[in-house]
C-alpha positions as a Python dict, from the first residue, in 0.01 Angstrom:
ca = {
    (1, 'M'): (0, 0, 0),
    (2, 'E'): (302, 228, 10),
    (3, 'R'): (237, 341, -345),
    (4, 'A'): (-139, 387, -297),
    (5, 'N'): (-110, 765, -271),
    (6, 'D'): (151, 813, -541),
    (7, 'I'): (-82, 982, -787),
    (8, 'V'): (-214, 1208, -513),
    (9, 'T'): (140, 1295, -404),
    (10, 'E'): (258, 1355, -760),
    (11, 'M'): (-42, 1533, -903),
    (12, 'T'): (-209, 1732, -623),
    (13, 'P'): (45, 2019, -645),
    (14, 'L'): (-30, 2043, -1019),
    (15, 'V'): (-403, 2034, -950),
    (16, 'C'): (-372, 2317, -696),
    (17, 'K'): (-156, 2517, -935),
    (18, 'S'): (-419, 2473, -1208),
    (19, 'Y'): (-690, 2593, -971),
    (20, 'E'): (-483, 2897, -874),
    (21, 'R'): (-422, 2984, -1237),
    (22, 'F'): (-791, 2944, -1319),
    (23, 'D'): (-909, 3149, -1020),
    (24, 'H'): (-667, 3432, -1105),
    (25, 'F'): (-794, 3446, -1462),
    (26, 'A'): (-1160, 3421, -1356),
    (27, 'G'): (-1117, 3699, -1101),
    (28, 'L'): (-976, 3936, -1361),
    (29, 'W'): (-1241, 3839, -1615),
    (30, 'L'): (-1526, 3887, -1367),
    (31, 'A'): (-1397, 4228, -1258),
    (32, 'A'): (-1381, 4347, -1618),
    (33, 'Y'): (-1725, 4203, -1697),
    (34, 'R'): (-1890, 4368, -1397),
    (35, 'K'): (-1745, 4705, -1494),
    (36, 'T'): (-1968, 4691, -1801),
    (37, 'G'): (-2272, 4682, -1571),
    (38, 'R'): (-2353, 4318, -1642),
    (39, 'S'): (-2384, 4040, -1386),
    (40, 'I'): (-2287, 3681, -1331),
    (41, 'Y'): (-2572, 3516, -1144),
    (42, 'C'): (-2388, 3234, -964),
    (43, 'R'): (-2448, 3253, -588),
    (44, 'D'): (-2380, 3031, -288),
    (45, 'G'): (-2676, 2798, -252),
    (46, 'C'): (-2829, 2840, -599),
    (47, 'A'): (-2710, 2485, -686),
    (48, 'G'): (-2891, 2449, -1018),
    (49, 'C'): (-2577, 2334, -1200),
    (50, 'C'): (-2507, 2085, -919),
    (51, 'K'): (-2759, 1847, -1078),
    (52, 'L'): (-2542, 1820, -1388),
    (53, 'A'): (-2301, 1532, -1441),
    (54, 'V'): (-1967, 1673, -1326),
    (55, 'H'): (-1680, 1597, -1564),
    (56, 'A'): (-1325, 1602, -1428),
    (57, 'T'): (-981, 1447, -1452),
    (58, 'W'): (-850, 1165, -1236),
    (59, 'P'): (-593, 1388, -1060),
    (60, 'E'): (-873, 1623, -949),
    (61, 'A'): (-1084, 1337, -814),
    (62, 'A'): (-790, 1168, -639),
    (63, 'A'): (-686, 1499, -479),
    (64, 'I'): (-1004, 1522, -270),
    (65, 'V'): (-1012, 1167, -135),
    (66, 'G'): (-798, 1228, 172),
    (67, 'R'): (-1003, 1537, 257),
    (68, 'L'): (-1345, 1369, 272),
    (69, 'S'): (-1537, 1331, 596),
    (70, 'E'): (-1736, 1020, 688),
    (71, 'L'): (-2056, 1203, 597),
    (72, 'Q'): (-1918, 1298, 254),
    (73, 'I'): (-1806, 941, 191),
    (74, 'K'): (-2152, 811, 287),
    (75, 'S'): (-2312, 1057, 46),
    (76, 'L'): (-2068, 950, -226),
    (77, 'N'): (-2150, 582, -165),
    (78, 'D'): (-2523, 657, -186),
    (79, 'Y'): (-2473, 837, -518),
    (80, 'V'): (-2276, 547, -668),
    (81, 'R'): (-2535, 291, -556),
    (82, 'V'): (-2802, 479, -752),
    (83, 'L'): (-2569, 515, -1050),
    (84, 'Q'): (-2497, 140, -1047),
    (85, 'K'): (-2869, 76, -1091),
    (86, 'V'): (-2939, 321, -1370),
    (87, 'S'): (-2613, 342, -1568),
    (88, 'P'): (-2679, 27, -1777),
    (89, 'E'): (-2975, 215, -1924),
    (90, 'F'): (-2768, 510, -2051),
    (91, 'S'): (-2771, 457, -2428),
    (92, 'D'): (-2608, 780, -2544),
    (93, 'L'): (-2464, 1103, -2409),
    (94, 'K'): (-2796, 1287, -2429),
    (95, 'S'): (-2980, 1022, -2225),
    (96, 'Y'): (-2695, 1006, -1973),
    (97, 'L'): (-2698, 1382, -1912),
    (98, 'K'): (-3078, 1401, -1896),
    (99, 'R'): (-3126, 1104, -1665),
    (100, 'H'): (-2842, 1220, -1445),
    (101, 'R'): (-3019, 1554, -1399),
    (102, 'D'): (-3362, 1396, -1349),
    (103, 'E'): (-3285, 1087, -1140),
    (104, 'L'): (-2958, 1116, -950),
    (105, 'G'): (-3034, 1438, -768),
    (106, 'H'): (-2774, 1690, -663),
    (107, 'C'): (-2399, 1635, -649),
    (108, 'S'): (-2298, 1407, -362),
    (109, 'F'): (-2072, 1685, -230),
    (110, 'L'): (-2355, 1937, -189),
    (111, 'D'): (-2430, 1995, 180),
    (112, 'A'): (-2767, 2034, 354),
    (113, 'Q'): (-2756, 2413, 302),
    (114, 'G'): (-2714, 2374, -74),
    (115, 'S'): (-2347, 2475, -68),
    (116, 'C'): (-2047, 2291, -211),
    (117, 'S'): (-1873, 2105, 72),
    (118, 'I'): (-1548, 2072, -126),
    (119, 'Y'): (-1554, 2426, -266),
    (120, 'P'): (-1178, 2501, -239),
    (121, 'M'): (-1105, 2177, -430),
    (122, 'R'): (-1404, 2172, -665),
    (123, 'P'): (-1302, 2060, -1014),
    (124, 'L'): (-1227, 2285, -1307),
    (125, 'S'): (-1555, 2209, -1480),
    (126, 'C'): (-1744, 2348, -1179),
    (127, 'R'): (-1523, 2657, -1156),
    (128, 'A'): (-1570, 2722, -1526),
    (129, 'L'): (-1950, 2723, -1522),
    (130, 'L'): (-2041, 3091, -1485),
    (131, 'S'): (-2401, 3182, -1564),
    (132, 'T'): (-2491, 3499, -1757),
    (133, 'R'): (-2861, 3434, -1691),
    (134, 'P'): (-3058, 3408, -1363),
    (135, 'S'): (-2999, 3080, -1181),
    (136, 'A'): (-3345, 2942, -1269),
    (137, 'W'): (-3214, 2889, -1622),
    (138, 'C'): (-2955, 2645, -1490),
    (139, 'T'): (-3233, 2396, -1413),
    (140, 'V'): (-3409, 2430, -1749),
    (141, 'D'): (-3376, 2154, -2008),
    (142, 'I'): (-3341, 2364, -2323),
    (143, 'S'): (-3434, 2067, -2542),
    (144, 'E'): (-3782, 2068, -2384),
    (145, 'L'): (-3857, 2433, -2464),
    (146, 'T'): (-4099, 2522, -2741),
    (147, 'D'): (-3940, 2655, -3059),
    (148, 'W'): (-4060, 3005, -2969),
    (149, 'D'): (-3917, 2989, -2615),
    (150, 'K'): (-3589, 2849, -2745),
    (151, 'R'): (-3554, 3131, -2998),
    (152, 'A'): (-3635, 3387, -2728),
    (153, 'F'): (-3374, 3235, -2500),
    (154, 'E'): (-3108, 3228, -2771),
    (155, 'S'): (-3181, 3586, -2877),
    (156, 'S'): (-3119, 3699, -2517),
    (157, 'L'): (-2763, 3566, -2518),
    (158, 'D'): (-2452, 3771, -2586),
    (159, 'R'): (-2271, 3559, -2843),
    (160, 'Q'): (-1944, 3742, -2775),
    (161, 'I'): (-1948, 3614, -2417),
    (162, 'V'): (-2129, 3281, -2397),
    (163, 'A'): (-2039, 2930, -2505),
    (164, 'W'): (-2318, 2922, -2762),
    (165, 'P'): (-2591, 2797, -2742),
    (166, 'T'): (-2562, 2789, -2360),
    (167, 'H'): (-2579, 3087, -2124),
    (168, 'Y'): (-2244, 2998, -1964),
    (169, 'V'): (-1925, 3202, -2014),
    (170, 'A'): (-1704, 3079, -2297),
    (171, 'A'): (-1371, 3219, -2174),
    (172, 'T'): (-1377, 3029, -1845),
    (173, 'R'): (-1505, 2713, -2011),
    (174, 'D'): (-1221, 2719, -2261),
    (175, 'L'): (-953, 2777, -1998),
    (176, 'G'): (-1099, 2500, -1782),
    (177, 'R'): (-1077, 2257, -2073),
    (178, 'D'): (-720, 2360, -2150),
    (179, 'L'): (-615, 2307, -1788),
    (180, 'E'): (-790, 1969, -1780),
    (181, 'S'): (-593, 1864, -2087),
    (182, 'S'): (-271, 1978, -1922),
    (183, 'L'): (-345, 1770, -1611),
    (184, 'L'): (-424, 1465, -1822),
    (185, 'G'): (-109, 1514, -2027),
    (186, 'A'): (103, 1542, -1712),
    (187, 'M'): (-49, 1225, -1568),
    (188, 'L'): (-1, 1042, -1894),
    (189, 'R'): (367, 1131, -1902),
    (190, 'K'): (413, 1029, -1538),
    (191, 'R'): (207, 710, -1541),
    (192, 'G'): (141, 608, -1899),
    (193, 'W'): (-236, 637, -1855),
    (194, 'A'): (-490, 908, -1783),
    (195, 'L'): (-854, 894, -1689),
    (196, 'S'): (-1136, 1146, -1713),
    (197, 'G'): (-1512, 1141, -1677),
    (198, 'N'): (-1766, 1136, -1395),
    (199, 'F'): (-1605, 1314, -1100),
    (200, 'A'): (-1789, 1124, -826),
    (201, 'V'): (-1725, 784, -986),
    (202, 'M'): (-1351, 852, -1000),
    (203, 'A'): (-1347, 971, -638),
    (204, 'W'): (-1533, 655, -539),
    (205, 'L'): (-1287, 436, -730),
    (206, 'A'): (-996, 617, -566),
    (207, 'L'): (-1146, 516, -231),
    (208, 'N'): (-1239, 161, -326),
    (209, 'S'): (-970, 35, -565),
    (210, 'R'): (-594, 29, -608),
    (211, 'L'): (-616, 234, -926),
    (212, 'S'): (-420, 523, -778),
    (213, 'S'): (-110, 307, -745),
    (214, 'A'): (-114, 168, -1100),
    (215, 'D'): (192, 246, -1312),
    (216, 'R'): (30, 111, -1626),
    (217, 'F'): (-338, 64, -1695),
    (218, 'T'): (-512, -61, -2008),
    (219, 'K'): (-863, -21, -2141),
    (220, 'N'): (-930, -389, -2077),
    (221, 'Q'): (-823, -350, -1713),
    (222, 'L'): (-1048, -47, -1677),
    (223, 'Q'): (-1337, -240, -1829),
    (224, 'D'): (-1279, -529, -1588),
    (225, 'L'): (-1268, -290, -1293),
    (226, 'L'): (-1590, -118, -1395),
    (227, 'V'): (-1765, -452, -1453),
    (228, 'T'): (-1661, -560, -1104),
    (229, 'H'): (-1816, -246, -958),
    (230, 'Q'): (-2124, -247, -1186),
    (231, 'L'): (-2022, 78, -1353),
    (232, 'D'): (-1936, -53, -1698),
    (233, 'N'): (-2094, 215, -1913),
    (234, 'P'): (-1846, 385, -2152),
    (235, 'L'): (-2021, 718, -2100),
    (236, 'L'): (-1899, 735, -1740),
    (237, 'L'): (-1521, 719, -1786),
    (238, 'R'): (-1264, 747, -2063),
    (239, 'L'): (-910, 617, -2056),
    (240, 'T'): (-620, 716, -2276),
    (241, 'D'): (-287, 540, -2276),
    (242, 'R'): (-116, 722, -2559),
    (243, 'F'): (-5, 1085, -2576),
    (244, 'Q'): (-30, 1259, -2913),
    (245, 'E'): (310, 1429, -2885),
    (246, 'N'): (294, 1559, -3242),
    (247, 'D'): (-33, 1744, -3173),
    (248, 'P'): (63, 2112, -3194),
    (249, 'T'): (-226, 2210, -2966),
    (250, 'G'): (-82, 2012, -2677),
    (251, 'Q'): (-418, 1840, -2631),
    (252, 'I'): (-453, 1470, -2564),
    (253, 'T'): (-684, 1233, -2744),
    (254, 'L'): (-925, 1049, -2517),
    (255, 'E'): (-999, 715, -2670),
    (256, 'G'): (-1309, 545, -2532),
}
């Protein structure tokens, strides 16, 4: 078990550095945006986006494991038990995202007051989601709007700011994705494999498997592990074991 925390030891400083870089950028961006008289509507306790499936990298998920309380671990276990029951029915990305919102409830790390209980270590995808519309819109399924309502919603968006056709800020989304790719690339170079996907599932696996100590890990091994834990839906996690070093963008290819 000596190596069980190797990934945490190696990667947590990089995770924290990524969060610091993101928060610095977001702070400057928000200050400039507010000077124009416009608002970002995210507030403590609004929690609409906390019903979304949270995407993250393995280093981010592993970094929180040693910080979880017994109550947080119980909540995480409860979430995974529900996911084990419904995940075989996820047929495509759209159904996964919709059923996650409708059936799994809020994020397992949301506390009784509707606040994030891991806020200082929340993943990049959560940090990046800044709403340019009132928080009620974060619980609306746009696909269920009438054509008229959808057009009205889209016409209200500032295309220079948002990640069209959502009402979330594009600049923070793009930086979050770039920093995620950097974390995955660093892990791939250190370990020869990198994992991304459902944040809570990865945190649960970090608690309940020896995955954090693996020097090499193949897609077949991941499949076997997920079958063992009744989580074998390819929409939940993606593994890459090859870095595209000739990619000029510095991005990695996630092969599912």
